[in-house]
FITOR-882279 format. One record per residue: residue in three letters; x, y, z of N, C-alpha, C in turn. Coordinates in steps of 0.05 Angstrom, whole numbers, padded with zeros to 5 digits, always signed. Layout:
N
alaXYZXYZXYZ;...
***
This chain:
392
met+00020-00019+00005-00003+00002+00002+00021+00023-00004;ala+00010+00038-00012+00023+00075-00021+00034+00089+00010;gly+00052+00090+00012+00066+00110+00044+00076+00083+00058;thr+00076+00073+00049+00074+00051+00081+00088+00017+00056;arg+00109-00002+00067+00115-00026+00061+00088-00050+00071;arg+00074-00038+00102+00058-00061+00108+00033-00057+00103;arg+00016-00072+00106-00005-00070+00097-00024-00054+00121;pro-00033-00034+00114-00049-00015+00140-00062-00023+00156;gly-00072-00047+00149-00096-00055+00166-00123-00041+00166;arg-00144-00043+00193-00160-00022+00185-00163+00003+00169;met-00139+00021+00159-00141+00042+00157-00133+00042+00133;gly-00143+00015+00108-00134+00013+00090-00144+00035+00059;pro-00177+00034+00079-00195+00045+00050-00184+00078+00047;phe-00169+00088+00074-00168+00117+00086-00148+00132+00077;ile-00123+00103+00070-00094+00116+00063-00092+00149+00034;glu-00097+00128+00014-00101+00150-00008-00116+00175-00004;ser-00138+00179+00012-00156+00210+00015-00139+00220+00032;tyr-00134+00210+00049-00111+00221+00081-00091+00233+00067;arg-00074+00223+00057-00055+00225+00037-00059+00267+00024;ala-00079+00262+00011-00086+00288-00011-00097+00303+00004;glu-00110+00287+00037-00119+00323+00045-00091+00327+00055;leu-00061+00319+00072-00042+00319+00082-00030+00336+00061;leu-00021+00338+00031-00021+00349+00021-00027+00372+00004;gly-00060+00378-00003-00063+00396-00004-00057+00413+00019;arg-00058+00405+00054-00049+00423+00067-00024+00432+00079;gly-00004+00430+00055+00025+00437+00049+00041+00413+00062;his+00041+00386+00068+00058+00373+00087+00074+00370+00053;thr+00098+00362+00056+00114+00347+00048+00114+00335+00039;pro+00115+00310+00016+00122+00280+00007+00131+00270+00034;leu+00152+00279+00042+00174+00266+00073+00157+00262+00090;thr+00141+00283+00095+00118+00285+00126+00096+00271+00117;val+00083+00263+00092+00067+00257+00086+00071+00228+00087;arg+00093+00214+00082+00099+00181+00087+00108+00183+00115;gly+00115+00208+00128+00118+00189+00156+00080+00185+00173;leu+00071+00209+00171+00053+00205+00186+00035+00180+00167;leu+00032+00178+00140+00015+00147+00135+00038+00120+00137;gln+00059+00126+00154+00065+00099+00162+00055+00091+00196;his+00049+00118+00214+00039+00119+00235+00005+00116+00236;val-00015+00128+00211-00034+00105+00206-00036+00079+00202;gly-00014+00072+00179-00017+00045+00176-00007+00030+00212;ala+00011+00034+00217+00008+00018+00253-00011+00015+00268;leu-00026+00056+00270-00054+00051+00277-00074+00027+00252;gly-00081+00012+00238-00098+00010+00228-00088-00016+00235;arg-00068-00025+00225-00053-00057+00244-00063-00068+00277;trp-00057-00048+00292-00061-00051+00311-00093-00055+00323;met-00115-00036+00309-00145-00043+00306-00156-00071+00305;thr-00141-00075+00277-00141-00097+00270-00137-00127+00298;ala-00114-00124+00301-00112-00139+00325-00119-00139+00351;asn-00141-00113+00355-00147-00114+00372-00182-00113+00372;his-00190-00110+00357-00225-00124+00339-00231-00085+00342;val-00221-00060+00335-00225-00035+00336-00238-00027+00300;glu-00271-00021+00303-00271-00014+00283-00257+00016+00275;pro-00265+00019+00247-00258+00050+00239-00282+00068+00261;ala-00307+00059+00255-00317+00084+00262-00323+00083+00297;asp-00297+00063+00308-00306+00072+00340-00278+00092+00347;leu-00265+00110+00327-00245+00116+00338-00254+00147+00349;asp-00237+00143+00377-00244+00178+00387-00209+00178+00407;val-00202+00204+00416-00185+00208+00429-00176+00184+00445;ala-00188+00180+00464-00180+00161+00477-00181+00128+00464;val-00188+00120+00438-00175+00102+00433-00142+00104+00419;leu-00144+00141+00407-00120+00131+00399-00102+00142+00425;glu-00107+00145+00445-00088+00136+00464-00074+00118+00479;ala-00098+00095+00476-00093+00073+00469-00073+00062+00464;phe-00080+00065+00430-00052+00054+00415-00027+00070+00419;leu-00023+00097+00421+00008+00105+00431+00017+00102+00446;glu-00010+00090+00479+00006+00078+00494+00013+00046+00492;his+00009+00038+00481+00017+00005+00468+00039+00016+00457;arg+00042+00040+00434+00073+00044+00422+00092+00053+00439;arg+00081+00068+00458+00110+00063+00482+00118+00044+00500;ala+00099+00026+00507+00105+00003+00516+00120-00023+00503;ala+00125-00018+00474+00145-00036+00458+00167-00017+00453;gly+00170+00011+00461+00189+00004+00465+00201+00023+00427;arg+00168+00040+00415+00174+00049+00392+00188+00072+00387;gly+00198+00080+00378+00212+00116+00362+00204+00121+00357;gly+00202+00151+00363+00186+00164+00345+00150+00157+00345;val+00149+00165+00378+00116+00155+00376+00107+00189+00374;arg+00086+00191+00362+00082+00212+00352+00060+00225+00384;thr+00053+00245+00380+00028+00260+00397-00005+00243+00408;thr-00019+00245+00423-00050+00251+00406-00053+00269+00390;arg-00049+00287+00408-00049+00324+00383-00049+00320+00349;ser-00016+00304+00347-00012+00308+00325-00038+00284+00306;met-00038+00271+00310-00062+00246+00299-00094+00259+00301;leu-00100+00286+00309-00130+00292+00317-00132+00302+00283;ser-00113+00312+00263-00124+00318+00240-00130+00290+00222;leu-00134+00268+00235-00143+00238+00225-00160+00231+00236;leu-00171+00248+00249-00206+00239+00265-00214+00262+00255;gly-00205+00279+00238-00221+00308+00226-00232+00295+00200;his-00204+00278+00193-00214+00278+00165-00242+00233+00166;leu-00224+00226+00179-00251+00197+00182-00280+00219+00181;arg-00283+00239+00205-00304+00264+00201-00319+00263+00190;asp-00301+00282+00166-00310+00288+00149-00315+00273+00120;leu-00310+00252+00128-00308+00222+00105-00345+00214+00120;gly-00353+00219+00134-00369+00209+00153-00367+00170+00169;val-00344+00172+00171-00342+00149+00187-00337+00151+00204;val-00328+00170+00226-00326+00175+00246-00343+00198+00256;pro-00375+00190+00272-00401+00209+00281-00381+00234+00296;pro-00394+00256+00276-00379+00283+00293-00379+00299+00323;glu-00363+00297+00334-00368+00316+00360-00388+00318+00373;thr-00397+00304+00398-00419+00317+00403-00413+00347+00426;pro-00427+00365+00417-00418+00381+00431-00421+00380+00465;ala-00415+00400+00485-00428+00404+00502-00448+00409+00513;pro-00466+00409+00524-00497+00427+00537-00500+00445+00543;val-00505+00476+00515-00508+00494+00538-00529+00509+00553;asp-00533+00526+00576-00549+00533+00579-00562+00554+00554;pro-00591+00545+00551-00594+00560+00534-00592+00595+00542;leu-00606+00600+00560-00591+00639+00569-00569+00641+00562;leu-00537+00625+00576-00516+00627+00560-00509+00627+00522;gly-00530+00603+00512-00529+00613+00488-00545+00642+00482;glu-00573+00638+00492-00581+00670+00478-00555+00697+00478;tyr-00541+00692+00507-00528+00717+00521-00506+00711+00491;arg-00499+00698+00486-00477+00701+00458-00476+00699+00440;ala-00503+00696+00443-00517+00708+00406-00519+00727+00401;trp-00523+00748+00422-00537+00776+00433-00504+00786+00443;leu-00488+00769+00446-00455+00790+00441-00440+00796+00419;val-00456+00778+00389-00438+00775+00375-00446+00779+00362;asp-00483+00785+00360-00504+00787+00325-00505+00823+00333;asp-00519+00828+00371-00522+00856+00358-00496+00868+00375;arg-00485+00865+00389-00451+00874+00395-00431+00873+00378;gly-00425+00851+00365-00406+00857+00339-00378+00844+00358;leu-00384+00838+00375-00357+00840+00395-00348+00815+00379;ala-00308+00818+00388-00294+00796+00383-00299+00769+00403;pro-00283+00746+00381-00293+00719+00399-00278+00721+00422;met-00247+00732+00426-00240+00736+00448-00260+00739+00477;thr-00262+00773+00469-00286+00781+00489-00305+00774+00492;val-00318+00757+00474-00346+00750+00476-00338+00715+00498;leu-00312+00705+00492-00310+00693+00505-00309+00700+00542;arg-00294+00724+00551-00288+00733+00571-00318+00745+00580;tyr-00336+00754+00575-00369+00764+00574-00378+00754+00581;glu-00379+00713+00571-00394+00690+00573-00391+00674+00596;asn-00353+00683+00606-00348+00664+00633-00353+00688+00664;leu-00349+00707+00656-00370+00717+00673-00400+00715+00687;ala-00407+00717+00667-00437+00712+00652-00444+00684+00682;val-00431+00664+00665-00419+00637+00682-00422+00639+00708;arg-00403+00652+00717-00403+00665+00748-00424+00660+00760;phe-00431+00687+00758-00454+00697+00762-00482+00680+00766;leu-00484+00663+00749-00498+00652+00746-00514+00631+00767;asp-00485+00621+00771-00472+00595+00779-00485+00610+00812;arg-00474+00624+00826-00477+00650+00845-00508+00653+00848;val-00525+00655+00839-00549+00670+00835-00564+00635+00840;gly-00561+00610+00824-00569+00583+00829-00609+00594+00823;glu-00613+00569+00836-00645+00568+00828-00660+00598+00821;arg-00647+00622+00836-00658+00636+00848-00673+00652+00812;pro-00704+00656+00823-00716+00682+00794-00698+00703+00775;leu-00686+00702+00762-00678+00721+00767-00683+00749+00768;gly-00711+00753+00756-00731+00766+00754-00724+00788+00790;ser-00717+00767+00812-00711+00773+00841-00673+00787+00834;leu-00675+00797+00829-00642+00812+00830-00641+00838+00837;thr-00618+00844+00864-00632+00880+00867-00598+00883+00858;gly-00600+00909+00863-00568+00923+00861-00556+00904+00888;arg-00559+00903+00899-00547+00893+00932-00529+00857+00921;asp-00557+00846+00899-00533+00820+00897-00506+00836+00874;val-00515+00849+00857-00494+00851+00841-00470+00863+00851;ser-00477+00877+00876-00455+00893+00887-00433+00876+00904;ala-00445+00847+00918-00442+00829+00936-00420+00815+00914;phe-00428+00814+00886-00416+00793+00863-00388+00810+00860;leu-00389+00836+00863-00368+00844+00835-00350+00857+00866;leu-00368+00856+00877-00335+00854+00923-00319+00837+00907;ala-00335+00805+00911-00318+00785+00916-00294+00790+00890;glu-00307+00783+00864-00296+00786+00840-00268+00803+00839;thr-00267+00826+00847-00254+00848+00853-00234+00847+00874;ala-00239+00828+00892-00216+00830+00914-00195+00826+00912;arg-00187+00810+00886-00154+00797+00886-00142+00818+00868;val-00154+00823+00843-00141+00834+00828-00146+00871+00816;ser-00128+00868+00806-00117+00900+00791-00138+00917+00782;val-00136+00942+00779-00153+00965+00775-00167+00964+00742;gly-00153+00958+00731-00146+00954+00702-00169+00921+00703;ser-00158+00911+00720-00184+00878+00725-00218+00878+00730;ala-00206+00894+00757-00241+00918+00762-00251+00919+00735;lys-00243+00935+00731-00263+00954+00698-00269+00948+00686;gly-00256+00917+00675-00263+00891+00654-00272+00877+00672;arg-00291+00876+00697-00307+00855+00710-00330+00876+00704;val-00330+00899+00722-00348+00916+00711-00359+00922+00685;ala-00347+00918+00667-00354+00923+00642-00383+00905+00639;glu-00350+00886+00646-00376+00843+00621-00387+00843+00650;met-00406+00854+00680-00426+00859+00687-00449+00881+00684;arg-00442+00898+00679-00462+00915+00655-00467+00907+00644;ser-00454+00893+00621-00474+00875+00594-00488+00862+00591;leu-00482+00847+00616-00495+00807+00622-00527+00834+00633;leu-00526+00854+00651-00546+00853+00657-00574+00881+00649;arg-00546+00893+00622-00567+00906+00598-00583+00875+00581;phe-00569+00854+00583-00583+00840+00572-00597+00823+00584;leu-00602+00813+00608-00621+00806+00630-00650+00828+00624;phe-00644+00856+00622-00667+00877+00622-00667+00883+00590;val-00657+00878+00575-00674+00878+00546-00694+00860+00540;thr-00675+00834+00554-00694+00814+00541-00731+00795+00562;gly-00724+00821+00572-00744+00823+00599-00743+00808+00619;arg-00710+00785+00629-00717+00774+00651-00698+00784+00674;thr-00699+00805+00673-00700+00822+00698-00717+00853+00693;gly-00740+00862+00710-00754+00887+00712-00741+00910+00720;his-00718+00912+00725-00696+00938+00726-00669+00930+00712;ala-00672+00960+00713-00636+00971+00690-00615+00967+00706;leu-00612+00940+00722-00590+00941+00750-00565+00947+00737;ala-00561+00952+00716-00530+00960+00693-00516+00989+00707;glu-00553+01010+00709-00548+01040+00716-00544+01029+00747;ser-00535+01010+00767-00537+01013+00793-00502+01004+00802;val-00486+00999+00783-00459+00986+00776-00439+01004+00769;pro-00430+01021+00802-00409+01032+00793-00394+01039+00784;pro-00384+01058+00767-00349+01057+00752-00325+01054+00784;val-00301+01032+00772-00281+01035+00792-00263+01051+00790;ala-00253+01065+00818-00235+01097+00810-00220+01080+00820;gly-00197+01094+00794-00175+01102+00792-00163+01132+00756;trp-00136+01128+00758-00147+01153+00739-00136+01138+00717;his-00143+01151+00694-00138+01151+00666-00127+01154+00651;asp-00108+01141+00634-00094+01145+00619-00058+01167+00629;thr-00050+01145+00655-00042+01154+00672-00007+01163+00660;gly-00009+01133+00637+00022+01135+00625+00018+01148+00591;val+00046+01146+00591+00060+01169+00557+00054+01142+00545;pro+00045+01140+00527+00040+01110+00505+00076+01119+00497;arg+00086+01098+00488+00108+01088+00481+00112+01084+00450;gly+00117+01088+00433+00124+01085+00409+00141+01084+00398;ala+00148+01052+00374+00170+01051+00358+00185+01076+00356;lys+00207+01077+00357+00222+01104+00337+00224+01097+00312;ala+00228+01123+00288+00230+01116+00260+00262+01097+00253;pro+00276+01110+00263+00303+01093+00261+00298+01060+00278;asp+00275+01056+00287+00278+01021+00293+00267+01012+00277;val+00243+01023+00265+00221+01008+00250+00231+01006+00230;ala+00253+01022+00222+00273+01031+00190+00285+00994+00201;arg+00299+00993+00214+00324+00971+00232+00302+00942+00221;leu+00276+00945+00231+00261+00921+00240+00249+00915+00208;leu+00242+00928+00203+00228+00922+00169+00254+00909+00146;ala+00278+00925+00146+00300+00911+00147+00305+00883+00149;ala+00306+00880+00172+00315+00854+00181+00310+00830+00170;cys+00275+00832+00162+00260+00827+00141+00275+00805+00115;asp+00277+00779+00116+00301+00777+00092+00271+00764+00074;pro+00267+00776+00047+00254+00768+00035+00253+00749+00017;ala+00283+00742+00004+00284+00723-00001+00286+00692+00012;thr+00263+00694+00034+00247+00676+00043+00231+00677+00048;leu+00204+00651+00048+00175+00652+00048+00160+00660+00068;thr+00180+00660+00104+00169+00669+00129+00175+00704+00130;gly+00197+00714+00100+00217+00739+00111+00202+00753+00092;val+00183+00742+00074+00175+00763+00055+00146+00769+00066;arg+00135+00745+00084+00121+00754+00093+00110+00771+00122;asp+00141+00767+00127+00141+00785+00154+00137+00806+00151;leu+00163+00816+00115+00152+00845+00119+00132+00853+00110;ala+00111+00840+00093+00086+00857+00081+00064+00854+00116;leu+00066+00840+00132+00052+00847+00145+00069+00864+00175;leu+00092+00868+00181+00096+00892+00193+00094+00919+00179;thr+00094+00918+00150+00094+00947+00136+00069+00951+00144;leu+00052+00934+00130+00021+00949+00140+00008+00952+00165;val+00030+00936+00190+00026+00952+00212+00033+00982+00210;ala+00060+00987+00221+00078+01006+00218+00067+01031+00206;arg+00063+01023+00178+00061+01045+00152+00022+01052+00152;leu+00006+01032+00166-00024+01041+00167-00036+01038+00195;gly-00027+01037+00212-00025+01034+00239-00046+01014+00247;leu-00044+00990+00229-00070+00968+00234-00061+00953+00264;arg-00086+00936+00274-00085+00924+00290-00069+00907+00288;ser-00073+00882+00303-00058+00848+00304-00092+00841+00283;val-00102+00855+00298-00121+00835+00290-00133+00836+00259;glu-00133+00858+00257-00142+00870+00238-00129+00860+00205;ala-00100+00859+00216-00086+00850+00207-00086+00821+00191;ala-00088+00808+00202-00101+00784+00214-00113+00771+00192;arg-00132+00789+00196-00168+00792+00186-00173+00800+00152;leu-00151+00811+00141-00148+00826+00112-00142+00794+00096;glu-00174+00806+00074-00167+00777+00053-00167+00804+00032;leu-00155+00774+00017-00151+00781-00019-00174+00795-00024;asp-00205+00792-00019-00230+00817-00048-00233+00839-00021;asp-00215+00851-00004-00201+00871+00012-00192+00888-00002;ile-00177+00885-00010-00148+00900-00040-00167+00904-00060;asp-00171+00937-00068-00178+00942-00095-00152+00954-00108;trp-00137+00942-00115-00112+00946-00135-00115+00965-00155;arg-00143+00962-00163-00143+00989-00185-00144+01014-00175;ala-00159+01008-00146-00171+01048-00136-00152+01049-00121;gly-00127+01032-00116-00098+01038-00087-00112+01039-00066;glu-00136+01012-00071-00155+01022-00036-00160+00986-00018;phe-00154+00995-00002-00164+00968+00008-00176+00975+00033;thr-00203+00946+00049-00229+00951+00060-00214+00943+00085;val-00214+00950+00122-00197+00938+00142-00232+00939+00160;arg-00234+00912+00170-00259+00913+00184-00241+00907+00211;gly-00255+00934+00226-00244+00934+00260-00267+00923+00281;lys-00262+00945+00296-00276+00931+00320-00311+00944+00318;ala-00325+00923+00324-00346+00927+00329-00371+00928+00296;arg-00349+00923+00289-00358+00917+00258-00354+00940+00227;arg-00326+00962+00249-00327+00987+00243-00313+00984+00212;val-00332+00990+00193-00314+00979+00161-00312+01003+00146;asp-00272+01011+00147-00258+01036+00137-00240+01026+00097;arg-00239+01045+00097-00221+01043+00075-00203+01055+00069;leu-00178+01035+00071-00153+01065+00072-00119+01068+00038;pro-00114+01085+00046-00101+01083+00025-00082+01054+00014;leu-00077+01046+00003-00054+01029-00008-00026+01039-00020;val-00014+01054+00008+00006+01067+00001+00022+01055-00013;thr+00044+01056-00025+00062+01050-00036+00084+01025-00032;asp+00087+01031-00009+00114+01019+00013+00091+00992+00013;val+00079+00992+00023+00054+00973+00038+00053+00964+00020;gly+00037+00963-00010+00024+00951-00028+00057+00944-00045;glu+00077+00938-00048+00098+00938-00054+00101+00906-00036;ala+00102+00920-00012+00105+00887+00014+00077+00871+00006;leu+00060+00878+00005+00028+00865+00002+00035+00839-00033;ala+00043+00851-00052+00050+00843-00074+00077+00815-00081;gly+00094+00835-00065+00128+00815-00054+00103+00790-00046;trp+00096+00786-00031+00086+00759-00010+00065+00744-00026;leu+00041+00761-00043+00028+00745-00053+00037+00728-00077;gln+00057+00732-00090+00069+00724-00102+00073+00699-00102;gln+00081+00699-00076+00102+00678-00066+00082+00659-00039;arg+00064+00678-00043+00042+00652-00016+00036+00624-00025;pro+00034+00622-00004+00042+00578-00012-00009+00580-00018;ala+00006+00567-00038-00037+00554-00046-00052+00545-00029;thr-00067+00547-00025-00095+00558-00012-00123+00562-00010;met-00138+00553-00006-00173+00552-00012-00177+00582+00007;ser-00164+00574+00031-00161+00602+00049-00158+00638+00031;arg-00189+00656+00042-00181+00671+00018-00162+00699+00044;arg-00156+00686+00065-00148+00702+00080-00110+00714+00068;val-00100+00742+00076-00085+00749+00041-00055+00727+00071;phe-00055+00735+00100-00035+00728+00102-00043+00691+00122;val-00022+00679+00120-00033+00648+00124+00005+00630+00128;thr+00003+00619+00148+00020+00601+00163+00049+00596+00128;thr+00074+00591+00142+00088+00591+00117+00099+00561+00121;lys+00091+00542+00142+00092+00509+00139+00066+00500+00138;ala+00071+00474+00131+00035+00461+00145+00034+00457+00161;pro+00020+00451+00164-00004+00457+00151-00008+00478+00148;ile-00017+00497+00121-00028+00526+00119-00054+00527+00127;thr-00055+00549+00139-00084+00559+00155-00076+00598+00150;asp-00090+00595+00162-00093+00634+00166-00078+00630+00195;ile-00073+00668+00202-00051+00657+00220-00067+00663+00248;arg-00058+00660+00269-00063+00678+00283-00072+00701+00292;pro-00083+00725+00312-00078+00760+00306-00046+00755+00322;ala-00047+00735+00340-00029+00739+00362-00002+00736+00348;leu+00006+00730+00318+00027+00708+00304+00035+00744+00293;val+00034+00770+00297+00044+00788+00292+00057+00793+00313;ser+00048+00802+00342+00067+00800+00360+00091+00788+00361;glu+00079+00755+00354+00106+00734+00362+00128+00746+00337;thr+00110+00752+00322+00139+00754+00287+00150+00780+00296;leu+00138+00802+00303+00162+00835+00306+00166+00826+00332;arg+00174+00810+00351+00200+00799+00375+00217+00783+00355;arg+00209+00762+00344+00232+00746+00322+00251+00767+00305;val+00234+00787+00307+00259+00804+00286+00265+00812+00305;cys+00265+00832+00334+00268+00839+00346+00301+00842+00357;leu+00298+00809+00365+00315+00789+00366+00331+00796+00355;arg+00322+00795+00327+00340+00789+00305+00373+00813+00295;cys+00350+00836+00304+00361+00851+00296+00375+00875+00319;gly+00374+00864+00348+00378+00874+00377+00365+00908+00380;val+00348+00902+00371+00329+00929+00389+00316+00925+00405;glu+00301+00936+00425+00290+00927+00444+00265+00905+00432;val+00257+00893+00450+00230+00873+00448+00206+00892+00445;ile+00183+00893+00436+00154+00913+00436+00135+00897+00421;gly+00116+00903+00423+00094+00890+00420+00082+00898+00404;ala+00067+00891+00383+00057+00909+00358+00050+00934+00367;his+00027+00934+00377+00011+00950+00391+00042+00984+00391;arg+00061+00976+00406+00078+01004+00399+00077+01004+00374;leu+00079+00992+00354+00084+01007+00327+00060+01030+00317;arg+00034+01018+00334+00017+01031+00322+00012+01065+00339;his+00040+01059+00368+00027+01079+00380+00059+01096+00360;gly+00079+01088+00355+00096+01097+00328+00088+01120+00313;leu+00057+01108+00303+00054+01128+00277+00039+01144+00291;ala+00033+01142+00308+00021+01166+00325+00039+01179+00327;thr+00049+01183+00341+00079+01196+00345+00095+01209+00326;his+00093+01196+00298+00119+01199+00283+00096+01233+00261;ile+00058+01215+00259+00049+01250+00254+00048+01275+00254;leu+00048+01273+00286+00045+01287+00310+00078+01312+00296;gln+00097+01293+00294+00131+01296+00305+00135+01303+00269;arg+00112+01318+00247+00119+01321+00229+00097+01332+00224;gly+00082+01333+00233+00063+01369+00242+00038+01366+00245;gly+00033+01336+00249+00003+01337+00237-00016+01332+00260;ser-00042+01340+00271-00057+01345+00280-00070+01317+00303;leu-00070+01322+00320-00090+01298+00347-00115+01287+00329;val-00126+01297+00315-00144+01297+00289-00140+01278+00271;glu-00116+01286+00255-00104+01264+00238-00100+01244+00244;val-00088+01243+00275-00070+01221+00290-00122+01194+00293;gly-00143+01208+00298-00155+01200+00310-00162+01184+00278;gln-00161+01205+00269-00172+01183+00224-00158+01175+00216;val-00117+01161+00235-00105+01148+00213-00121+01123+00227;leu-00116+01127+00262-00120+01106+00276-00140+01096+00275;arg-00168+01112+00266-00191+01104+00261-00203+01099+00290;his-00194+01121+00314-00215+01121+00331-00238+01137+00327;arg-00266+01124+00343-00287+01123+00341-00296+01148+00353;asp-00273+01169+00379-00277+01181+00388-00247+01197+00403;leu-00251+01218+00401-00226+01237+00392-00217+01239+00422;ala-00232+01235+00448-00222+01232+00483-00194+01200+00463;thr-00202+01185+00455-00181+01164+00456-00157+01175+00448;thr-00159+01200+00424-00137+01201+00426-00117+01225+00424;ala-00138+01240+00448-00122+01263+00463-00096+01245+00483;ile-00091+01217+00485-00074+01208+00502-00054+01209+00493;tyr-00044+01222+00468-00025+01214+00438-00013+01252+00453;ala-00035+01268+00471-00029+01301+00466+00003+01297+00479;lys+00011+01272+00508+00028+01280+00518+00063+01268+00499;val+00063+01259+00474+00082+01257+00462+00082+01280+00446;asp+00061+01294+00445+00072+01329+00431+00086+01346+00431;ile+00108+01339+00454+00132+01360+00466+00135+01386+00445;asp+00131+01385+00431+00144+01415+00414+00117+01425+00432;asn+00088+01430+00419+00058+01443+00420+00062+01443+00460;leu+00061+01421+00478+00064+01426+00497+00089+01448+00512;arg+00112+01449+00502+00132+01479+00507+00112+01498+00505;arg+00100+01503+00484+00084+01523+00479+00075+01536+00503;leu+00046+01500+00520+00033+01518+00543+00049+01518+00566;ala+00063+01498+00567+00088+01502+00585+00089+01535+00607;gln+00063+01535+00640+00083+01558+00638+00116+01560+00666;pro+00126+01586+00666+00152+01596+00671+00149+01565+00703;trp+00172+01569+00715+00173+01566+00734+00175+01580+00761;pro+00164+01572+00779+00163+01605+00795+00187+01605+00800;gly+00198+01636+00803+00224+01643+00806+00243+01636+00790;ala+00237+01625+00767+00259+01614+00751+00280+01640+00728;pro+00301+01647+00723+00307+01665+00701+00293+01666+00682;ala+00276+01688+00670+00260+01693+00652+00285+01678+00619;
***
């Protein structure tokens, strides 16, 4: 049988289709051969132990791998590395689909409200949902209509007792969201969200630390366009550094979002905000260089992984890429958001206004942009009063 010299037992009917899927996901022929050898070993073990393909699950895979380890087999794979086989068999209808954990109808409705009505990002939805689970567990079987402000305050005091001010503010925002949902859906008769006081604490006490222009130039120059990963890193970091995109916005950019003829592209930001940005020359050149070498994939995302399996990149990869490039060229390791701060600082240093900074960074509220007034040193000098008693 192809991929192994020994018969693959009960996995024989699925070897070729699995081979095609692995090759389609960007694995090299040598890697595919190694994977299929393990599948063949699994099939022979299944024959010896009277395990049918329809019975495969994580527990069966763990039992097989434990058998391999006990037999002293080298190169034993992990359960995680074989999960793609389970997925392939599910797609073929051989293995039944995973049974999702039961979801509380209230939590399911709340999740849909956060996604459909509020337009929140998946990680934000998860945070809000986790607090809702804890609050509803505390309420127990008590009718939601009987909730009072005292119940809410007691819960928040317990939640925020050992966390930072920033985390406490997050808990309050999550609690207010849940209470608004309960009110608008008629589960509570009072708008309890209005009874939740804000968390005391100074706003915007720090000074935004942006990457300096010379450092940004060094970072971009450190991306090697002769390698596939380097040309992707150059396009990704140029997009963030020159136009101030957030990591999630860069990761979610799609091929259809780029209008090469008009020299513009679409950015899908927070809360379903959609903006059109100019495709400036250096950004366009970097994107074109990447797209000419981008691995073949059915995904419509601009940025994908460069090693098999070829999948969409995670937003966290932007900061991971930046960290790797920082270490390579010997500058301070920074996160992707520092590039956004650096762009705002650069605009001000070139004579731009805070309004222009807000437009470039696509802030919905000018109050968000106001924090950058702290880095506008030249204008701050004009406002500063002389120190009492200092010579004129």
